[in-house]
C-alpha positions in Angstrom: 77.6 36.1 -65.2 76.6 39.4 -65.8 73.8 41.3 -63.8 71.4 43.6 -65.8 70.5 45.5 -62.7 73.7 47.2 -61.1 74.8 46.6 -57.8 73.3 43.2 -57.0 76.6 41.5 -56.5 77.8 44.2 -54.1 74.6 43.6 -52.1 75.2 39.8 -52.0 78.8 40.6 -50.8 77.3 42.6 -47.9 74.7 39.7 -47.0 77.5 37.2 -47.0 79.8 39.4 -44.9 77.1 39.9 -42.3 76.7 36.2 -42.2 80.4 35.3 -42.1 81.5 37.9 -39.3 78.6 36.5 -37.1 79.9 32.9 -37.5 83.5 34.1 -36.8 82.4 35.7 -33.6 79.8 32.8 -32.7 82.8 30.2 -33.1 85.3 32.1 -31.1 82.9 32.5 -28.3 81.4 29.0 -28.6 77.9 30.2 -29.2 77.6 32.8 -26.1 74.7 34.9 -26.5 76.2 38.2 -25.3 78.1 39.3 -28.3 80.6 42.1 -28.1 80.1 43.2 -31.6 76.4 44.3 -31.8 76.0 44.9 -35.5 76.6 41.1 -36.2 74.8 39.8 -33.2 72.4 37.8 -35.2 73.6 36.0 -38.4 69.9 36.1 -39.6 70.5 39.6 -40.6 72.6 38.6 -43.7 70.2 35.9 -44.4 67.6 38.4 -44.5 69.0 40.6 -47.1 69.6 37.3 -49.1 65.9 36.6 -48.9 65.0 40.2 -49.8 67.2 39.9 -53.0 65.7 36.4 -53.7 62.2 38.0 -53.8 63.3 41.1 -55.8 65.3 39.1 -58.7 62.8 36.0 -59.0 59.7 38.1 -59.0 60.6 40.2 -62.1 59.4 38.1 -64.8 56.2 37.4 -62.9 55.8 41.2 -62.6 56.5 41.6 -66.3 53.7 39.1 -67.2 51.3 40.7 -64.9 52.0 44.1 -66.1 51.7 43.3 -69.9 48.6 40.9 -69.5 50.8 38.0 -71.0 50.7 34.6 -69.6 53.0 33.8 -66.5 56.5 32.2 -66.9 56.1 28.4 -67.5 56.9 26.4 -64.4 59.0 23.9 -65.8 61.8 25.9 -67.0 61.5 28.2 -64.2 62.0 25.3 -61.5 64.8 23.9 -63.8 66.8 27.3 -63.6 66.4 27.3 -60.0 67.6 23.8 -59.7 70.7 24.6 -61.9 71.3 27.7 -59.8 71.3 25.9 -56.2 71.5 22.1 -56.5 74.9 21.4 -57.9 77.1 23.7 -55.3 74.8 22.5 -52.5 74.7 18.8 -53.3 78.5 18.8 -53.6 79.2 20.7 -50.5 76.7 18.4 -48.7 78.3 15.2 -49.8 81.6 16.6 -49.1 81.2 17.8 -45.6 79.0 14.6 -44.8 82.0 12.3 -45.7 83.8 14.1 -42.9 81.4 13.5 -40.2 81.7 9.9 -38.8 77.9 9.8 -37.6 77.1 10.0 -41.3 77.9 6.3 -41.8 75.4 5.2 -39.1 71.6 4.9 -39.7 70.9 8.4 -38.0 73.3 10.0 -39.9 71.9 8.6 -43.1 68.5 9.7 -41.9 69.9 13.4 -41.7 71.7 13.2 -44.9 68.5 12.1 -46.7 66.6 14.9 -45.1 69.1 17.4 -46.5 69.1 15.7 -49.9 65.3 16.5 -49.9 65.4 19.8 -48.3 63.3 18.6 -45.1 66.0 19.1 -42.6 64.5 22.5 -41.6 61.3 20.7 -40.2 62.9 19.1 -37.3 65.4 19.9 -34.7 67.0 16.6 -35.0 68.3 17.3 -38.7 68.1 21.3 -38.4 71.8 22.2 -37.7 73.2 18.6 -38.0 75.7 18.9 -41.0 76.2 22.6 -41.9 74.4 25.4 -39.9 74.0 27.5 -43.0 71.8 24.7 -44.7 68.6 25.7 -43.0 68.3 28.8 -45.1 68.3 26.7 -48.2 65.2 24.9 -47.1 63.5 28.1 -46.7 64.5 29.4 -50.1 63.3 26.2 -51.7 59.9 26.7 -50.0 59.7 30.3 -51.5 60.3 28.9 -54.8 57.4 26.6 -54.5 55.0 29.3 -53.6 56.1 32.0 -55.5 54.1 30.9 -58.5 51.3 30.5 -56.4 51.5 34.1 -54.9 51.4 35.5 -58.5 48.7 33.2 -59.6 46.5 34.8 -56.9 47.5 38.3 -57.8 46.6 37.7 -61.5 43.4 36.0 -60.5 42.4 39.3 -58.4 43.1 41.6 -61.4 41.7 39.3 -64.1 39.9 40.9 -67.0 41.0 44.3 -65.8 43.4 46.9 -67.9 47.0 47.2 -66.9 47.0 50.1 -64.7 43.9 48.5 -62.7 45.2 45.3 -62.6 48.8 46.4 -61.1 46.9 48.4 -58.6 44.8 45.4 -57.6 48.0 43.2 -57.3 49.7 45.8 -55.3 46.7 45.8 -52.7 46.6 42.0 -52.9 50.3 41.9 -52.2 50.0 44.4 -49.3 47.2 42.3 -47.8 49.4 39.2 -47.8 52.0 41.1 -46.3 49.8 42.4 -43.5 48.8 38.9 -42.7 52.3 37.8 -42.5 53.2 40.6 -40.4 50.2 40.0 -38.1 51.1 36.4 -37.7 54.8 37.3 -37.0 53.6 40.0 -34.4 50.8 38.4 -32.6 50.1 34.9 -33.5 53.7 33.2 -33.8 55.4 34.6 -30.7 52.2 33.4 -28.6 52.6 29.8 -30.1 56.5 29.9 -29.7 56.1 30.9 -26.2 53.7 28.0 -25.5 55.9 25.7 -27.4 59.0 26.5 -25.3 57.0 26.3 -22.0 55.6 23.1 -22.7 52.1 24.3 -23.1 51.7 22.5 -26.5 52.5 18.9 -27.2 55.3 19.8 -29.9 57.4 20.9 -26.8 57.9 17.4 -25.7 60.4 16.9 -28.3 62.8 19.9 -27.5 62.0 23.5 -26.5 64.2 24.7 -29.6 61.6 23.2 -31.8 59.7 26.5 -31.5 62.7 28.1 -33.2 62.9 25.6 -35.6 59.2 25.8 -36.6 59.9 29.6 -36.7 62.6 29.1 -39.4 60.2 28.4 -42.2 58.3 30.0 -44.8 55.3 30.5 -42.7 57.3 33.0 -40.4 60.0 34.1 -42.9 57.9 35.0 -45.9 58.0 38.8 -44.9 61.4 39.5 -46.4 60.6 37.8 -49.6 57.5 40.0 -49.9 59.4 43.0 -49.2 61.7 41.9 -52.4 58.7 41.5 -54.3 57.4 45.0 -53.4 60.8 46.4 -54.4 60.7 44.7 -57.7 57.4 46.2 -58.6 58.5 49.6 -57.5 61.8 49.2 -59.7 59.9 48.0 -62.7 57.3 50.9 -62.5 60.1 53.6 -62.0 61.9 52.1 -65.0 59.1 51.8 -67.4 57.4 55.2 -66.4 60.5 57.3 -66.1 62.7 58.3 -69.2 66.4 57.1 -69.1 67.7 60.8 -69.1 65.4 61.8 -66.4 66.2 58.7 -64.2 69.8 58.9 -64.7 69.8 62.3 -63.3 68.2 60.9 -60.2 70.9 58.2 -59.8 72.5 59.9 -56.7 69.0 60.5 -55.1 68.1 56.9 -55.3 71.6 55.6 -54.1 71.3 58.1 -51.1 67.8 56.6 -50.3 69.5 53.2 -50.4 72.3 54.3 -48.0 70.0 55.9 -45.9 68.1 52.5 -45.7 71.4 50.9 -44.9 72.1 53.4 -41.9 68.6 52.3 -40.8 69.4 48.6 -41.0 72.6 49.3 -39.2 70.8 51.0 -36.1 68.4 48.0 -35.9 71.3 45.7 -36.0 73.2 47.7 -33.3 69.8 47.2 -31.1 69.2 43.8 -32.2 67.4 41.9 -29.4 69.5 38.9 -30.1 72.3 40.2 -27.9 69.9 39.9 -24.7 68.4 37.1 -23.0 65.3 38.7 -21.9 64.1 39.9 -25.4 60.4 38.4 -25.8 58.8 37.4 -28.9 57.2 40.6 -29.6 60.6 42.5 -29.8 62.0 39.9 -31.9 58.9 40.2 -34.4 58.8 43.8 -34.5 62.7 43.8 -35.5 61.9 41.1 -38.1 59.5 43.7 -39.6 61.8 46.8 -39.7 64.8 45.0 -40.8 63.7 43.6 -44.1 61.9 46.9 -44.9 65.2 48.4 -44.7 66.8 46.0 -46.8 64.0 46.3 -49.4 64.7 50.0 -49.7 68.3 49.4 -49.9 67.8 47.1 -52.7 65.7 49.6 -54.5 68.0 52.5 -54.1 71.0 50.5 -55.3 69.2 48.9 -58.2 67.8 52.4 -59.3 71.1 54.5 -58.5 73.8 51.9 -58.5 75.2 53.5 -61.9 76.1 56.6 -60.0 78.8 54.4 -58.1 80.6 52.3 -60.7 82.8 50.7 -58.2 79.7 48.7 -56.9 80.1 46.6 -59.9 83.9 46.1 -60.0 86.6 45.2 -57.6 86.5 43.4 -54.3 82.5 43.6 -53.8 82.0 42.4 -57.4 84.2 39.6 -57.0 82.9 38.4 -53.8 79.2 38.8 -54.9 80.0 36.6 -57.8 81.1 33.6 -55.6 79.1 34.5 -52.6 76.8 31.6 -52.9 79.7 29.1 -52.9 81.4 31.1 -50.0 78.1 30.8 -48.0 77.9 27.3 -48.3 81.7 26.5 -47.4 82.5 29.3 -44.8 81.2 27.8 -41.6 82.9 24.4 -41.7 86.0 26.1 -42.8 85.9 28.7 -40.1 85.4 25.7 -37.5 88.7 24.2 -38.9 90.8 27.5 -39.1 89.8 29.3 -36.1 90.1 26.5 -33.6 93.7 25.9 -34.6 96.5 26.1 -31.8 98.2 28.8 -34.1 95.6 31.4 -32.3 96.6 30.3 -28.8 97.5 33.3 -26.6 95.9 35.9 -29.0 93.1 38.3 -27.4 89.7 38.1 -28.7 89.8 41.1 -30.8 93.1 39.9 -32.4 91.6 36.4 -33.3 88.4 38.2 -34.4 90.0 40.5 -36.9 93.2 38.9 -37.4 92.3 35.3 -37.7 88.9 36.2 -39.3 90.5 38.1 -42.0 92.9 35.1 -42.8 90.1 32.7 -42.8 88.1 35.2 -44.9 90.7 35.0 -47.8 91.2 31.3 -47.6 87.3 30.9 -47.9 87.4 33.2 -50.9 90.0 31.3 -52.8 88.1 28.0 -51.8 84.9 29.6 -53.1 86.6 30.8 -56.3 87.8 27.2 -56.9 84.3 25.8 -56.2 82.5 28.3 -58.1 84.8 27.5 -61.4 84.4 23.7 -60.9 81.2 23.2 -59.6 78.9 26.3 -59.9 79.9 28.0 -63.3 79.4 25.2 -65.6 75.7 24.5 -64.5 75.3 28.5 -64.4 76.3 28.3 -68.2 73.5 25.6 -68.8 71.0 27.6 -66.6 71.5 30.6 -68.9 70.5 28.8 -72.1 67.5 27.6 -70.6 64.5 29.4 -72.0 61.4 30.1 -70.0 58.4 30.3 -72.2 55.2 31.8 -71.0 52.2 29.6 -70.6 49.5 29.4 -73.2 46.4 31.2 -72.0 44.6 28.0 -71.3 47.6 26.8 -69.2 47.8 29.9 -67.4 44.2 29.8 -66.6 44.6 26.3 -65.1 48.1 26.6 -63.6 48.4 27.4 -60.1 
């Protein structure tokens, strides 16, 4: 499937590799918190980039409707396209992995399976990491799908009856206000609630102290990366529309340089990841969670506008891995647990196992992902590309959320 925007598959590859090498390290160290490779100390860093990309790409038709004053995309086809994109591979991997877990055939196991089928597994510690540790992010992604139309309904309502420039300006202020509210929640409100949950000061903590982390892994606290993606999409559309092609192509290297600068900034943030220490408090984590998605949003914007300056971003290994990154994301963790814990690696040093065994496992994961993509993903992606997303009528647009 071709991307109209350059460099997106390369960024998907980067996001996947951040998650992948984190899991290699975590499995080899059996979850020890003090991680020797600081750039991949937190697997959420790659997931954050995935979330920014989702916000960036999925908001494009909504921004276009807001900019032109036309009705928003109809919700039925929008959700159908989302279902065709994520459900086939997700359900196939879920059923395969569940079949190899003995507890699946008990009543508690069936409860966990049903929770995953309806994307409810992120709401309790009991089901959170019960089948595949990467599935939690799919629950958050689905939550974003549900609120994205609501966000743009609110932005359209704020700018109703205004001319295009004024309407977009009001929408930008509205998005900024929403982002500020989420940021304030992440900085001040949620760290306090999480601390009380973990210390037993609130009733939820009687279940398990980790429930604070589980509740923190919902759209309530993870909306900010998506919002940064929305902001990057608005800037992308404004730049593409208001800059002549010849002028914009002359600035390709400058845009790409901006993206690379943001990538360096993200790397510096990851090198000082509070997940490497046991003393980091909620405020440190919250500040980190604000700066990292900002860097990733600038990276996405820079690559999308300047990616044509480096054609290799859309060819070769980065392109190939990016195409199957969703399948690779779903499959890699269970495959790693099987491959890395084999007796063949006994006697190897940590570094040799990390790079050597990790590289072997990456190749095997890639080949399995290509097979999974061709058998499961691609047939439904072909159907997805044929789904038209008509706009609502004026009456529907006013009445719909």
